C-alpha positions as CSV (number, residue, x, y, z in Angstrom):
1,M,-85.3,-84.2,63.8
2,I,-86.9,-80.7,63.8
3,V,-85.5,-77.4,62.7
4,S,-85.0,-76.0,66.2
5,Q,-82.7,-79.0,67.0
6,I,-80.8,-78.5,63.7
7,L,-80.2,-74.8,64.5
8,K,-78.9,-75.7,68.0
9,S,-76.3,-78.0,66.4
10,K,-75.0,-75.2,64.1
11,P,-72.1,-73.0,65.2
12,D,-73.6,-69.8,66.7
13,V,-72.4,-67.2,64.2
14,G,-75.9,-65.8,63.6
15,V,-77.4,-65.1,60.2
16,I,-75.2,-63.1,57.9
17,S,-77.2,-60.3,56.4
18,V,-76.9,-57.2,54.2
19,T,-79.2,-54.3,53.8
20,P,-81.2,-53.9,50.6
21,T,-79.0,-50.9,49.6
22,S,-75.7,-52.8,50.0
23,T,-74.0,-53.4,46.7
24,V,-73.8,-56.8,45.1
25,T,-70.0,-56.5,45.5
26,D,-70.4,-56.1,49.3
27,A,-72.6,-59.2,49.4
28,A,-70.2,-61.2,47.3
29,K,-67.4,-60.3,49.7
30,L,-69.4,-61.5,52.7
31,L,-70.2,-64.8,50.9
32,S,-66.6,-65.3,50.2
33,Q,-65.3,-64.3,53.6
34,H,-67.8,-66.5,55.5
35,R,-67.7,-69.3,52.9
36,I,-71.5,-69.4,52.6
37,G,-73.9,-69.6,49.7
38,T,-76.5,-67.1,50.7
39,V,-77.0,-63.8,52.6
40,V,-80.2,-62.7,54.1
41,V,-81.4,-59.2,53.0
42,S,-82.7,-57.2,56.0
43,K,-83.2,-53.5,56.8
44,D,-82.7,-54.1,60.5
45,G,-81.1,-57.5,60.9
46,S,-84.2,-59.3,62.2
47,S,-86.9,-58.6,59.5
48,L,-86.7,-60.5,56.3
49,D,-86.7,-58.5,53.1
50,G,-85.2,-61.0,50.8
51,I,-82.4,-63.4,50.1
52,L,-79.4,-63.3,47.8
53,S,-77.5,-66.4,46.7
54,E,-74.3,-67.1,44.8
55,R,-76.4,-68.4,42.0
56,D,-78.4,-65.1,41.8
57,I,-75.1,-63.2,41.4
58,V,-73.6,-65.6,38.8
59,R,-76.8,-65.6,36.7
60,E,-76.8,-61.8,36.6
61,L,-73.1,-61.8,35.8
62,G,-73.8,-64.1,32.9
63,K,-76.5,-61.9,31.6
64,R,-75.0,-58.4,32.1
65,G,-71.4,-58.8,33.0
66,T,-69.6,-57.1,35.9
67,G,-71.8,-54.0,35.7
68,C,-74.3,-55.7,38.1
69,L,-71.7,-55.7,40.9
70,S,-72.4,-52.1,41.7
71,D,-76.2,-52.6,41.8
72,P,-78.0,-52.6,45.1
73,V,-78.7,-56.1,46.5
74,S,-82.4,-55.3,46.2
75,A,-82.1,-55.4,42.4
76,L,-81.0,-59.1,42.4
77,M,-82.5,-60.6,45.6
78,T,-85.4,-62.9,45.7
79,S,-88.1,-61.2,47.7
80,K,-90.9,-63.8,47.4
81,L,-89.6,-66.2,50.0
82,V,-90.6,-69.5,51.4
83,T,-89.8,-69.9,55.1
84,C,-90.1,-72.6,57.7
85,S,-90.7,-72.6,61.4
86,P,-88.6,-74.2,64.2
87,S,-91.2,-77.0,64.5
88,N,-90.8,-78.2,60.9
89,S,-89.1,-81.5,60.4
90,A,-85.9,-82.0,58.4
91,L,-87.9,-84.0,55.9
92,E,-90.5,-81.2,55.5
93,V,-87.7,-78.7,54.9
94,L,-86.0,-81.0,52.3
95,E,-89.3,-81.4,50.5
96,M,-89.8,-77.6,50.5
97,M,-86.3,-77.1,49.1
98,T,-86.6,-79.8,46.5
99,E,-90.0,-78.5,45.3
100,G,-88.9,-74.9,45.2
101,R,-85.4,-75.6,43.8
102,F,-83.5,-73.6,46.4
103,R,-80.9,-74.5,48.9
104,H,-81.5,-72.1,51.9
105,L,-84.5,-71.5,54.0
106,P,-85.1,-68.7,56.5
107,V,-86.5,-69.9,59.8
108,M,-89.2,-67.6,61.2
109,D,-90.8,-67.6,64.7
110,D,-93.6,-65.2,65.5
111,G,-92.6,-63.0,62.6
112,K,-88.9,-62.8,63.5
113,M,-86.1,-64.5,61.7
114,V,-84.4,-66.9,64.1
115,G,-82.0,-68.7,61.7
116,L,-81.2,-69.9,58.3
117,I,-81.1,-73.6,57.4
118,S,-79.2,-74.9,54.4
119,I,-79.9,-78.1,52.4
120,G,-76.7,-79.5,54.0
121,D,-78.0,-78.8,57.5
122,A,-81.3,-80.5,56.7
123,V,-79.6,-83.5,55.1
124,K,-77.3,-83.8,58.1
125,G,-80.3,-83.7,60.5
126,R,-82.2,-86.2,58.5
127,L,-79.3,-88.6,58.4
128,A,-78.8,-88.3,62.2
129,Q,-82.5,-89.1,62.6
130,L,-82.3,-92.2,60.4
131,A,-79.2,-93.4,62.2
132,M,-81.1,-93.2,65.6
133,E,-84.1,-95.0,64.1
134,K,-81.8,-97.7,62.7
135,E,-80.1,-98.2,66.1
136,S,-83.5,-98.4,67.8
137,L,-84.8,-101.0,65.4
138,E,-81.6,-103.0,65.7
139,G,-81.9,-102.9,69.5
140,M,-85.5,-104.2,69.3
141,I,-84.5,-107.0,66.9
142,M,-81.6,-108.0,69.1
143,G,-83.7,-107.9,72.2
144,H,-81.8,-105.0,73.9
């Protein structure tokens, strides 16, 4: 299964984003409200400036305490990003995430962000692909 197919299977809520000048508190509220683990940081909603995860916030809270909550998102976000394209396979995405030790991957097409894929999305896509392969093999073995 490829990323474009995985994105089509997701509910169409778009990518939740904040601006680089939004506060960490604002980002945390969005994470909680939408029950998600990551927000994309974007000046205009389609470019990709960075990404901020629950883990980024928790790590900073552990270091500095609640003072970090009034910081701009740009102070905590990861700005050196790994991205994928709609044509990448679920397996390729899982390998990127495992190697980079992250759980969310922006999907870029012609320089524009077209979605965000989570490790759960990629695992679900890979499992669906394996189930189809299994059924095909069973059909061949049984002569169907």
